[in-house]
N, C-alpha and C positions, 0 to 999 in steps of 0.2 A: 504494500500499499505506500504509494506518495503523501509525498507531507503534505500536498494540499488536497486530498483527498481526505487525509486524517483531520484539518482544519476543518472540513467542509461539515465531517462528523460529529467535530467537536461543534460546532455553530448551531446545530439541528437539535443535540440533544439538549447545548443550551435552551436553546428556545422550547422544544418540548419540557423541560423543567418549571422554564417562566408559566409558562400556560400553565401547569402541574398544580405551582402555589398560587397563581393569581384565584385556580378554583377553587382551589379552598380556603380564600382570603382570609389569610393567616394576621394580617394587620387587626379585624372587625375582633376576629377569636382573641386575639390576645388582649383585646381591649374589656371585650366580656368576661374574661378571665378574672383581669385587673377590677371590676367594678363585682363579681363572687367573691373577691377574697376580701377589697376592705367591708361591704359585708358581715361577712362571717369573723372578722378581726374585730366590728364594731361592739364599745359596751354594750349589751344590752342586746345582744343578737340572742343570747341563747337560752333567755327568758321566756318565749315566745315559742316551745318548742313549734310545733304544728307549723308558724309562720318557716322557721329554721329548714321546719324540713322540705318546703317548696323551694326554698330558695339551695338547700343541697339539690336537690332534684333537678334545680334547672340547671345549675350549676355541671351535671353530671350528664346529663344531657345530650 
């Protein structure tokens, strides 16, 4: 395999990886996880067990 062919393959793979990560919407998920984490660390979060369970279930979805 020639160098130009290797570069072309790397470029195609790079584009596919970028499309894959875009489809996962990683940035939005990171923000969502941070919001759940902030809620769970808030004082009094565990005082209402039902509400805490709702947040935990949403975070695990």
